[in-house]
C-alpha positions in Angstrom: -137.4 -62.1 -107.5 -139.2 -64.9 -109.5 -139.3 -64.9 -113.1 -141.9 -62.1 -114.7 -143.1 -62.6 -118.1 -141.9 -61.2 -120.6 -143.4 -57.8 -121.5 -143.6 -56.8 -125.5 -143.9 -52.8 -126.3 -144.0 -50.9 -129.6 -142.8 -47.6 -131.2 -143.5 -46.4 -134.7 -141.0 -44.5 -136.5 -141.8 -40.8 -138.0 -141.6 -38.5 -140.4 -141.3 -34.5 -140.2 -143.9 -33.2 -142.2 -143.0 -29.6 -141.7 -141.3 -27.5 -138.8 -137.6 -29.0 -138.8 -134.8 -27.1 -137.8 -137.3 -24.4 -136.3 -138.2 -26.7 -133.4 -135.0 -27.3 -132.5 -135.6 -24.2 -130.8 -137.8 -24.6 -127.2 -141.5 -23.1 -127.6 -141.3 -23.9 -131.6 -143.8 -26.2 -133.4 -143.7 -29.0 -136.1 -145.7 -31.6 -137.9 -144.8 -35.0 -137.4 -146.7 -38.4 -138.4 -145.7 -41.9 -137.2 -144.9 -44.3 -139.7 -145.9 -48.1 -139.8 -142.1 -49.5 -139.0 -141.6 -50.0 -135.5 -139.3 -50.7 -133.0 -140.1 -53.6 -130.9 -138.6 -53.8 -127.6 -138.9 -57.3 -124.9 -138.3 -56.5 -121.3 -138.1 -59.0 -118.3 -137.4 -59.2 -114.6 -135.4 -62.0 -114.1 -133.6 -63.0 -110.4 -129.4 -62.2 -111.5 -128.4 -59.0 -111.3 -127.6 -56.9 -113.6 -128.5 -56.0 -117.5 -128.6 -58.0 -120.6 -129.2 -56.3 -124.0 -129.3 -58.2 -126.9 -129.9 -56.0 -130.4 -130.7 -56.9 -133.5 -128.2 -54.6 -134.5 -125.2 -56.4 -132.3 -123.2 -59.3 -133.1 -123.7 -60.2 -129.2 -125.5 -59.7 -126.2 -124.3 -56.8 -123.8 -124.1 -57.5 -120.3 -124.6 -54.2 -117.8 -124.2 -53.8 -114.2 -125.7 -51.0 -111.9 -122.4 -48.5 -110.4 -123.9 -45.6 -108.6 -127.0 -45.3 -110.7 -125.6 -45.9 -114.1 -124.9 -49.0 -116.6 -121.6 -49.9 -116.5 -119.3 -52.4 -118.4 -120.7 -52.9 -121.4 -119.4 -52.0 -124.2 -121.8 -49.3 -125.2 -123.6 -50.0 -128.9 -127.1 -49.6 -127.5 -126.5 -46.1 -125.5 -130.3 -45.3 -126.1 -131.2 -48.3 -124.3 -129.3 -48.2 -121.8 -130.1 -44.0 -121.1 -133.8 -45.5 -120.8 -132.9 -48.4 -118.2 -131.2 -45.8 -116.2 -133.9 -42.8 -116.3 -136.4 -45.9 -115.1 -134.2 -47.0 -112.7 -133.6 -43.5 -111.3 -137.8 -43.7 -110.8 -138.0 -47.0 -109.3 -134.9 -45.7 -106.4 -136.7 -42.4 -105.6 -140.1 -44.2 -105.4 -138.0 -46.7 -102.9 -138.8 -49.1 -105.1 -136.6 -52.3 -105.7 -134.7 -52.4 -109.3 -134.4 -56.0 -110.7 -132.6 -57.8 -112.7 -133.5 -57.5 -116.7 -133.6 -58.6 -120.0 -134.1 -56.3 -122.6 -134.4 -57.6 -126.5 -134.2 -55.2 -129.3 -135.9 -55.6 -132.8 -136.6 -53.1 -135.7 -137.9 -52.6 -139.2 -137.1 -48.9 -139.4 -133.3 -50.6 -140.8 -132.7 -52.8 -143.4 -129.2 -55.0 -142.9 -127.7 -52.0 -140.3 -128.6 -49.9 -142.4 -130.8 -46.9 -141.4 -134.0 -44.9 -143.3 -133.8 -41.9 -141.1 -137.2 -42.7 -139.6 -136.0 -41.8 -136.2 -135.1 -45.4 -134.8 -133.0 -43.7 -132.2 -136.2 -42.2 -130.6 -138.6 -45.2 -131.3 -136.1 -47.6 -129.0 -135.9 -44.7 -126.2 -139.9 -44.5 -126.3 -140.4 -48.7 -126.6 -137.5 -49.5 -124.0 -139.0 -47.0 -121.6 -142.1 -48.5 -121.8 -141.1 -51.7 -121.6 -138.7 -51.7 -118.9 -141.4 -49.4 -116.6 -143.9 -52.0 -117.6 -141.7 -54.9 -116.6 -141.0 -53.4 -113.1 -144.7 -53.2 -112.7 -144.2 -49.0 -113.4 -147.9 -47.6 -114.2 -147.2 -44.7 -116.8 -149.3 -42.3 -119.2 -148.0 -41.7 -121.9 -147.3 -37.9 -121.1 -144.9 -39.4 -118.2 -143.7 -42.2 -121.0 -142.6 -39.5 -123.2 -141.3 -37.5 -120.3 -139.4 -40.3 -119.5 -138.5 -40.5 -122.9 -137.2 -36.8 -123.3 -134.9 -37.4 -120.1 -133.5 -40.2 -121.4 -132.6 -39.1 -124.7 -131.2 -36.0 -123.1 -128.8 -37.8 -121.3 -127.2 -38.5 -124.7 -128.1 -35.3 -126.6 -129.8 -32.3 -125.1 -129.7 -30.8 -128.5 -132.8 -32.9 -130.4 -136.0 -31.5 -130.4 -137.5 -34.5 -129.1 -140.0 -34.5 -132.2 -139.5 -38.3 -133.1 -140.0 -38.9 -129.1 -143.5 -37.5 -129.3 -144.5 -39.0 -132.5 -143.1 -42.8 -131.4 -144.8 -42.0 -127.9 -148.5 -40.6 -129.5 -148.4 -42.1 -133.3 -150.7 -40.1 -135.8 -150.3 -37.0 -137.0 -148.9 -35.0 -134.4 -148.4 -31.1 -133.4 -145.3 -31.1 -131.0 -143.9 -27.9 -129.6 -140.3 -28.6 -128.1 -139.7 -27.6 -124.5 -136.2 -26.5 -123.3 -133.9 -29.7 -123.1 -131.2 -28.1 -121.6 -133.5 -26.7 -118.6 -135.4 -30.4 -118.6 -131.8 -31.8 -118.0 -131.0 -29.6 -115.3 -134.3 -29.7 -113.6 -133.6 -34.0 -113.6 -129.9 -33.2 -112.1 -131.5 -30.9 -109.0 -134.8 -32.4 -108.1 -134.6 -36.1 -109.8 -137.0 -38.0 -112.1 -140.0 -38.1 -110.1 -139.6 -34.3 -109.5 -139.0 -33.8 -113.3 -141.9 -36.2 -113.7 -144.0 -33.8 -111.6 -142.6 -30.3 -112.8 -143.8 -27.8 -114.9 -142.0 -28.0 -118.5 -142.1 -24.6 -120.5 -143.8 -24.5 -123.8 -144.4 -28.6 -124.1 -147.3 -29.8 -126.2 -148.4 -32.6 -128.2 -152.0 -32.3 -129.7 -153.1 -35.0 -132.0 -154.1 -33.9 -135.6 -156.6 -35.6 -138.4 -155.0 -37.1 -141.3 -155.4 -35.0 -144.7 -158.6 -36.4 -145.7 -157.5 -37.6 -149.8 -154.0 -37.2 -149.5 -151.6 -40.0 -150.1 -148.2 -40.0 -148.4 -145.1 -41.5 -150.3 -141.7 -41.5 -148.6 -138.5 -41.9 -151.2 -135.4 -42.6 -149.6 -132.1 -41.3 -150.7 -129.7 -44.0 -150.3 -127.6 -41.7 -148.2 -127.8 -42.2 -144.3 -127.3 -38.6 -142.2 -126.5 -37.7 -138.7 -129.3 -35.5 -137.6 -127.0 -35.0 -134.5 -124.5 -33.8 -136.3 -126.3 -31.5 -138.8 -128.2 -30.2 -135.9 -125.3 -29.6 -133.8 -123.4 -28.3 -137.2 -126.1 -25.2 -137.5 -125.6 -24.3 -133.8 -122.2 -23.8 -134.2 -122.9 -21.4 -136.9 -123.0 -17.1 -136.9 -126.3 -17.7 -138.3 -128.1 -18.4 -135.2 -129.3 -15.0 -133.5 -129.1 -13.2 -137.4 -131.8 -11.6 -138.7 -131.8 -14.0 -141.2 -132.4 -16.7 -138.1 -135.8 -14.7 -136.7 -136.7 -14.3 -140.3 -136.2 -18.1 -140.9 -138.0 -19.0 -136.9 -141.3 -16.5 -137.9 -141.6 -18.3 -141.2 -141.6 -21.8 -139.7 -143.8 -20.9 -137.3 -146.5 -19.2 -140.0 -146.2 -22.3 -142.2 -146.5 -24.9 -139.7 -149.7 -23.0 -137.8 -151.2 -22.8 -141.5 -150.4 -26.8 -141.8 -152.2 -27.6 -138.6 -155.0 -25.5 -139.8 -155.3 -27.0 -142.5 -155.0 -30.3 -141.3 -157.9 -29.2 -138.7 -160.3 -28.1 -141.6 -159.4 -30.7 -144.1 -158.1 -28.6 -146.5 -155.6 -30.7 -148.4 -154.8 -28.0 -151.1 -153.8 -26.1 -148.1 -151.6 -28.5 -146.7 -150.2 -29.3 -150.0 -149.4 -24.7 -150.2 -147.9 -25.3 -146.6 -145.6 -28.3 -147.8 -144.2 -26.5 -150.7 -143.4 -23.4 -148.3 -141.4 -25.5 -145.7 -139.0 -26.5 -148.7 -138.9 -23.2 -150.0 -137.7 -21.9 -146.3 -135.7 -25.2 -145.9 -133.5 -24.6 -149.2 -133.1 -20.8 -148.0 -131.8 -21.9 -144.9 -129.3 -24.3 -146.7 -128.3 -21.7 -149.4 -127.6 -19.1 -145.9 -125.9 -22.1 -143.8 -124.2 -24.2 -146.1 -125.6 -27.4 -144.4 -126.3 -30.0 -147.1 -130.1 -30.0 -146.6 -130.5 -30.5 -150.3 -128.6 -33.1 -151.6 -129.0 -34.1 -155.5 -131.4 -37.1 -155.0 -133.3 -35.0 -152.9 -133.7 -32.1 -155.1 -134.6 -34.5 -157.6 -137.3 -36.2 -155.4 -139.3 -33.1 -154.4 -139.1 -31.8 -158.0 -140.7 -35.5 -159.3 -143.4 -35.1 -156.7 -144.1 -31.3 -157.4 -144.3 -31.6 -161.7 -147.5 -33.6 -160.8 -149.3 -31.2 -159.0 -148.0 -32.8 -155.3 -145.7 -30.9 -152.9 -142.8 -32.5 -151.1 -139.7 -32.0 -149.0 -136.9 -33.2 -147.1 -138.2 -34.9 -144.2 -136.2 -34.6 -141.0 -132.7 -33.4 -140.9 -132.2 -33.4 -144.6 -128.5 -34.2 -146.0 -129.8 -37.5 -146.9 -131.9 -40.2 -145.5 -135.5 -39.6 -146.3 -138.1 -37.4 -148.4 -141.9 -37.5 -148.2 -144.3 -36.5 -151.2 -147.9 -36.0 -150.6 -149.8 -36.5 -153.6 -153.7 -35.8 -154.2 -155.8 -38.2 -156.3 -154.8 -36.8 -159.8 -151.1 -36.6 -158.8 -151.3 -40.2 -157.3 -152.5 -41.1 -160.9 -148.8 -40.1 -162.3 -147.0 -42.0 -159.1 -145.6 -44.8 -161.4 -144.1 -41.3 -163.9 -142.9 -39.9 -160.3 -140.9 -43.5 -159.4 -139.2 -43.5 -162.7 -137.9 -40.2 -161.8 -136.9 -41.5 -158.4 -134.8 -44.4 -159.6 -133.1 -42.0 -162.2 -131.7 -39.9 -159.1 -130.8 -42.9 -157.1 -134.1 -42.7 -155.2 -135.8 -45.5 -153.5 -139.3 -45.6 -152.9 -140.0 -47.1 -149.4 -142.9 -49.2 -148.1 -144.0 -46.9 -145.5 -147.3 -45.4 -144.4 -148.5 -43.8 -142.0 -149.6 -45.4 -138.4 -152.3 -44.4 -136.1 -151.3 -46.2 -132.8 -148.5 -44.9 -130.8 -147.1 -47.6 -127.9 -149.3 -50.5 -128.0 -148.6 -54.1 -125.6 
């Protein structure tokens, strides 16, 4: 095979606006927004066999060879890229197409010096790697197919995540996302293969584009404390809280305020959206009180209090326990942004220069 041109694909990071934790349960919705920081993946087919992966998070390139459909031999420092390559390679094999040697390079603005901000870097790199590798191998895929491949790749590592980050990174902008049953999907791929899984019905899975708020500004603060979404979600799954009346009450409340937030966005009702963001914060706080996960750190609580003191709405974004919080401010509240930032600084919260992104995977 002659040297192919390098294919470049980008995928933005994400922020949860409402519905985190509940969306982990199949069929539940969340609202997310993609951000204007992104992962860039370059992929090219080469004559020599195997896969070479470089990344701005790696000290040196990692070299892999295919062993029974899986990549082996590397140091395992880029598991989401490896899972993406394996998933695309599985699709190629099932279609009777050759799997070329590959050079894959990853760079990201979702971290600084290796410190991640909680903007969905794992999801973004999975989405960008699926898109770049597929394109380098000559596969033409729709956004829906790329999302499904990314969900299959992600499930190879952890079937517990909702996949909302993957949807936001694939579609960009503001979206409503309804989660499929990832365990069912993983088993589907095991039984029917990647192509069979792509062609099958995935119960509950739904992505819907939403308009941005009419006149609200989005502000992001980083708590200075990285957190692991996987660990927090897994910790919740290990508690006796699941299946209790309190759990059912939380899911019902989340379904209600997420639906109301979607309605507010579609109606251009900024005040209504702010109300639902405040409800989301309250329900997350109630969950934290009941289960003791540590969703609200002192820094994240201070971030929320500062925004609400000027009439805005704020909450942790994602699993909490550190990472980012978001604040939505109307025009009047935005006049007090300097005051909000002063209070954030006093609590150790760093304002991040992050805005909503309008696009997902771009060439």
